[in-house]
N, C-alpha and C positions, 0 to 999 in steps of 0.2 A: 855467530849468526845473529844479524840484526832483525828485530821484529818491528814492523812499521806500526807506530802508535795508532790506536783507534780514534777516529773522528767521532766524538761523543754526540755532537749536534746532528750530523748527517746520518749516522748509523743507529742511533738509539732514539733520540727525541723525534726526528722526522717520521720514522715508521710508526711510532706510537700515535702521533697526531693524525696520520693518514688513516690508521685503524679506527681512531676515535670518531672521525667525521666521515667515515666511509658510507656512501649511499648505495643501497641495493637497487639496481635498475633491472626490471624484468627483461629477459632475453627477447621476448616477442613484442616489445613495446612498439617497434617500428617494422614496416614491411618495405622491402626494396623492390621497385619496379624492374622486372627483367629487361624491359625495352629501353627505358630512359635512365635508370639508376636513381630515380626520384625516391626519396624516403618519405613514407606516409604512415601516419598513426595506424596501428593495428586495428583499433576499434573503428576508425573511419572506414577502413577497407571492409571490415566485417559488416558494418551497417549498410555498405554499398553493394552487398551481395558478392563480395570478393572480386570486385572490379576496381582497378586503380583509377582514382579520379584524375582527370587530365589526359593521361595516355590511353585510357579505356582498355588496358590490358586485362584479359580475363584470367584470373588465377584459378587453380584447381579448387573444387568445392566439395565438402563432405556430402555423403548421401543424405544424411539427416537434414543438413542445411538446405540441400536441394529440394527435398520434399516440403520442408517448412516454407520455402520461398514460393512454391507452386500452389499448394493447397490453400483454400480459403481458411481463415482463422477459425479454429474450433470445429472443423468439419471432417477431419481425417483420422484414421487409425492405422497402426502397423498391422500388416497381414502376417500372421504367424507362419514361419518357414519350417519345412521338414528337416529332421536330423539325418545326417549321413555319416558313413564311416570316416573318422578323422584322418587316418593315415593308412589306407588300404594296402599300399605297396611297401610300407616300412622303409620309406625313402630316406636316404642320408647323403648329403654332400659335405660341405664344410660344417654343416649344422644339421641336426635332426629336423625333419619336416614337422614333427609334432611340436618341437620347441619353436619353430618359426610361426606356426599357427598360434601358439600360446602368446608369443610376443605381439603378433598382429592384433589379436583380440584384446590384449591389455592396452595397446596403443589407441585403437579405434573405438573400443566398446561395442564392437559388432561381432557376431558369430562368424561372418564371412563377408565377401565383397559386395553383396547385394542387400538393398533394403527395399521392401515393397510396401506401398501405401495405397489405401482406398479411401476416397472422399470426394469432395467437390472442388473443382477448379473453375473459377468464374461462374459458379452456380451450377455447373454441369457435373454429373457423377463421372468419375474417371478412376482408372487403376494406373498407378505410376510405379515404375521400377527404376532405381538409381544405383549405379555402380560407384564404389568408393575406391579411388586410386590409392589411397593410403593403406588399404588392406592388401598387401602383397601385390602392388601395382594393378589392383583390380582384376587379377588374373582369373581365368575361367577354369574352375574345377567342378567336382561333382556337386558341392554345396551351392555354387553359383548357378549351375545348370538347373538344379532342383528349384531354386528360388525363382528363376526366370519362368519355368514351367508353372509354378504355383501362381505367379502373377497373371499368366495367361489364363489359367483356370479360373481365377477370381474374376477376370474381365468377362469370360464366357458365362460364368454363373450370374453375374450382376448385369450383364448386357451393357458393358461400358467400353469406351475406347481404351486401348492399352498404349501407354506412353513410356518409352525407354530413354533414359539418359545414360549413354555409354561412356565409359572411361576405363580403358584397359590396356595392358601391355600384351595381351594375347592369352593363349592357353597356359595352364599351370604345369610346368614340366615335372613337378614332384608327384603328379598323379598320372603321368604317362598317357597310355591309350585311353584310360578312363576319363581323362580331361578332354581328349579329342572326341570322344563319343557324345559329349554334350552338344557339339555342333549339329549333328543330325537330330538330336532330341529337341533342341530349341527350334529347329526348322519345322519339325512336325507340329509343335505347339503354335507356331505362326500360321501354318496352313489351316489349322482348326479355326483360328480367328478369322481368316479370310473366308472360309466356308460358311461361317456364321455371319459374314458381312459386318464385322466389327473393325473399326479403324485401328491400324497399328502404326504409330508415328514414332520415328527415331530422332532423337536429338543427339548429334555427335559432338562430344566435348573433347578437350585436350587432355591426354592423347587417346585415340581409338585405333588400335593396331592389331596385327596378328590374326589369330583364329577368330576373334570376336568380329573383326571387320569382314572376315571371310564367311561369316554365318549371319547371326541375327541382327547385326548392326547395319547390314546393307539389304535387308529384306522388307523394309517398311513400305507402307503405302505413300508416305511422305517422309522425305529426309531433310531435316533442318540441321544446322551446325552453328556453333558459337564462333565468333571471330577469332582467327588465328589458330584454330584447332588443328593439330597434326592428325591426319586421317590416312591410314595406309595399311598394307599388309607387311611388307618389308620396309624398313626405314630408309631414308635418303642416303645415309652413310653406307649401308650395305649395298645399295644399288650402285652408288658411285664406285665402290671398290670392285663390283662385279663387272660393270660395263666400261670402267675406266674413262668415264666422261663426267664433266661438270654438269650438274642438274640446274634447271632454270631457278631463278629466285622465287621463293614462296612455293616451290614444288611440294605437293601433298598437303598443303595448308587448305583450310576450308574455302578461302576466296578463290584459289586456283582450281579446286574441284568444282566450285559453282560455275566458274567461267567455262569449264570444259564439260558441263552437263552431268556431273556425277552426283550432285546434290541439288535440292530444289530451292533452298534459300539459306542465306547466312543471316542469323538473327541475333541481335544484341541480347544479352542475358536479361536486361530489364524489360524487354519486349516479349520474352518467351511466353509468359502466362497469357497475355492478350492474344498472341498469335495462335497458340495451341487451342485456346478457348474458341476462337473464331473458326479454326479448321475443324475441330470436333463438332461444333454446331452445324457446320455445312455438311460434313460427312454423315452425321447422325440425323440430320434434318430436325434439329432442335434449336430453340432459342433459350439463352440463359435467362433465368428469372431475374426480376428487377431487384429483389432483396440482395444486398451485398453480403449478408451473413446468414445463409440458410441454416436450418437446424442440423445438429450432428447426425451422421448416418449410422445405421445399425452395424454392428460388427459382422463381417462376412462369416458364413457358415464354414 
């Protein structure tokens, strides 16, 4: 049996040279635009509030980045959120629910899908709630329901508008009926805001679907939406398979819903702060102070 001689140059020297001059390139150095395929520096997209320059495609945004973008610098604090039972049903599918929660918390640095902030936006005091899609698709469970209600209670206590940035795949199946019970609970919290004559403004971001759309995401006094956001209960693929018909282009996107009267305005992310400040000033009959950087606000009780 003949053994083929080893090529010393190609099999020994070249691999060693490649290893010697290998450059470590960060995996997240570039961001690819889903619309155009354009490659953009990660830091450039981050500094542009996660909007792709040129195509203006709005990428998903973390809850913390969302609050940082909206609040005036140095004027906001995190509202502490109540603790809930982590795994009340001892649910398990391919993986234990407790392990899924542990992984999501390690990935996002958040206890659950909501972050609540209290501070000033354009000089006006406001309470903001933001869902983080990176935490189990922003799904609505007991912790998220408690967080939403705590945000509403903070707005009631401080007499501020309540602003929600929704981003969710719907109810969290691992909590079963306990997840679905958050829909009426959040609805009651919104009714308390309306009884107190405090504005509740919803900003629908991509995606907002399922039980969240069927409850607190569609009960606002004003509904704004970011460009291109998917807003629906059942997704277009499910509908097409059910009715066996092709849906119109852009169906269930924010522009389509605006044209058909489901939302009030489609607002570019860069204009959200100005738009919300103006709306809250009108609804609360307040003018924003001239100072661009008001003093920090006290922590809520």
